[in-house]
C-alpha positions as CSV (number, residue, x, y, z in Angstrom):
1,M,77.7,-69.8,161.9
2,A,77.5,-67.1,159.2
3,D,76.4,-67.7,155.6
4,A,78.2,-66.4,152.5
5,G,76.3,-63.2,152.3
6,E,77.2,-62.2,155.9
7,R,80.9,-63.0,155.4
8,D,81.2,-60.7,152.3
9,A,79.5,-57.7,153.8
10,P,79.4,-57.4,157.6
11,G,76.1,-56.1,159.0
12,R,74.1,-57.0,155.8
13,T,71.9,-60.0,155.4
14,A,70.9,-61.7,152.1
15,P,67.5,-60.7,150.8
16,V,64.7,-63.1,151.3
17,P,62.5,-63.7,148.2
18,A,58.8,-62.8,148.6
19,P,56.4,-65.7,148.5
20,R,54.5,-66.1,145.3
21,A,50.8,-65.4,145.2
22,P,48.6,-68.3,144.3
23,R,47.2,-68.3,140.7
24,P,43.4,-68.0,140.4
25,A,41.6,-71.3,139.8
26,G,39.5,-70.1,136.8
27,R,40.3,-68.1,133.7
28,T,39.5,-64.4,133.5
29,R,37.9,-63.2,130.4
30,I,38.6,-59.6,129.1
31,V,36.5,-58.3,126.3
32,L,37.7,-55.1,124.7
33,A,34.5,-54.5,122.8
34,E,32.7,-53.8,126.0
35,V,35.2,-51.1,126.9
36,S,34.9,-49.3,123.6
37,R,31.1,-49.4,123.8
38,S,31.0,-47.9,127.3
39,G,32.7,-44.7,126.1
40,S,30.2,-41.9,125.8
41,R,30.2,-39.1,123.3
42,A,31.5,-36.7,126.0
43,D,34.5,-39.1,126.6
44,R,35.3,-39.1,122.8
45,T,35.0,-35.3,122.7
46,R,37.2,-34.8,125.7
47,S,39.8,-37.1,124.1
48,E,39.6,-35.2,120.8
49,L,40.3,-32.0,122.8
50,A,43.2,-33.5,124.6
51,Q,44.7,-35.1,121.5
52,Q,44.1,-31.9,119.5
53,T,42.3,-33.5,116.6
54,R,40.5,-31.5,114.0
55,V,37.2,-31.8,115.9
56,G,38.8,-30.6,119.1
57,E,40.5,-27.8,117.3
58,T,37.2,-26.8,115.8
59,L,35.5,-26.8,119.2
60,V,38.2,-24.7,120.8
61,R,38.3,-22.3,117.8
62,G,34.5,-21.8,118.2
63,L,35.0,-20.9,121.9
64,V,37.8,-18.5,121.0
65,R,35.7,-16.9,118.3
66,A,32.7,-16.5,120.7
67,Q,35.0,-14.8,123.3
68,L,36.4,-12.5,120.6
69,R,32.9,-11.6,119.3
70,L,31.9,-10.7,122.9
71,A,35.0,-8.6,123.5
72,L,34.5,-6.7,120.2
73,R,30.9,-6.1,120.9
74,L,31.6,-4.7,124.4
75,S,34.6,-2.7,123.1
76,L,32.3,-1.1,120.5
77,L,29.8,-0.3,123.2
78,V,32.6,1.5,125.2
79,L,33.8,3.2,122.1
80,I,30.4,4.5,121.2
81,G,29.5,5.3,124.8
82,L,32.6,7.2,125.9
83,G,34.0,8.1,122.5
84,G,30.7,9.6,121.4
85,L,30.5,12.1,124.2
86,P,33.3,14.4,122.9
87,W,31.6,14.2,119.5
88,L,28.3,15.2,121.1
89,F,29.8,18.1,122.9
90,A,31.6,19.3,119.6
91,I,28.4,19.0,117.5
92,A,26.1,20.5,120.1
93,P,28.1,23.0,122.2
94,S,25.0,24.0,124.1
95,V,24.9,20.5,125.7
96,G,28.5,21.0,126.8
97,R,27.5,24.2,128.7
98,V,24.7,22.5,130.7
99,T,25.4,22.4,134.5
100,V,24.1,19.8,136.9
101,L,24.4,20.6,140.6
102,G,27.0,23.2,139.7
103,I,29.1,20.8,137.7
104,N,29.4,21.1,133.9
105,L,27.8,18.1,132.2
106,P,31.0,17.1,130.3
107,W,33.0,16.9,133.5
108,L,30.2,15.0,135.2
109,L,29.8,12.5,132.4
110,L,33.5,11.9,131.7
111,G,34.7,12.3,135.3
112,M,32.1,10.5,137.4
113,V,29.7,8.5,135.2
114,A,32.4,6.9,133.0
115,F,33.9,4.8,135.9
116,P,30.6,3.1,136.9
117,F,29.9,2.6,133.2
118,L,33.3,0.9,132.7
119,I,32.8,-1.2,135.8
120,G,29.4,-2.3,134.5
121,V,30.8,-3.2,131.1
122,G,33.6,-5.2,132.8
123,W,31.1,-7.0,135.0
124,A,29.0,-7.9,132.0
125,Y,32.0,-9.1,130.1
126,V,33.0,-11.5,132.9
127,R,29.5,-12.9,133.2
128,L,29.0,-13.4,129.5
129,A,32.5,-14.9,129.0
130,E,31.8,-17.3,131.9
131,R,28.5,-18.2,130.2
132,N,30.4,-18.9,126.9
133,E,32.8,-21.2,128.7
134,Q,29.9,-22.9,130.5
135,D,28.2,-23.4,127.2
136,F,31.4,-24.9,125.8
137,T,31.7,-27.2,128.8
138,D,28.1,-28.3,128.5
139,L,28.7,-29.0,124.8
140,V,31.8,-31.1,125.6
141,Q,30.1,-33.0,128.4
142,R,26.7,-33.5,126.8
143,P,25.7,-37.2,126.8
144,E,25.0,-38.9,123.5
145,R,21.3,-38.9,122.6
């Protein structure tokens, strides 16, 4: 004999309710003060960064400024190093007429030495920028003293 659920929709059966789990015998005590005390300074700093509070914005602004200072210092180095060569050759034309291994010094410096110099500056920028980021990460994750 079929029940009411089977008569209304052929091929479907009525859902069977899941058995209830037994309740624990004793009471469970939850204390919120312990949770708030367990948070470290690093956790608070990370939450300030995530919530974009004034402290978090100040920390991120400090990182951005450090990266900008690094970029400006190395740009100045490239500007002086490569931009100063034409000035040197204009001020002292005798230096511009020097030949090394049959190649004029200006061609040698601007054509061959400039590329390793730029690669070295780029390498230094990446290493120093990563160090700035690591210092920032260490500051954020530093445990409370």
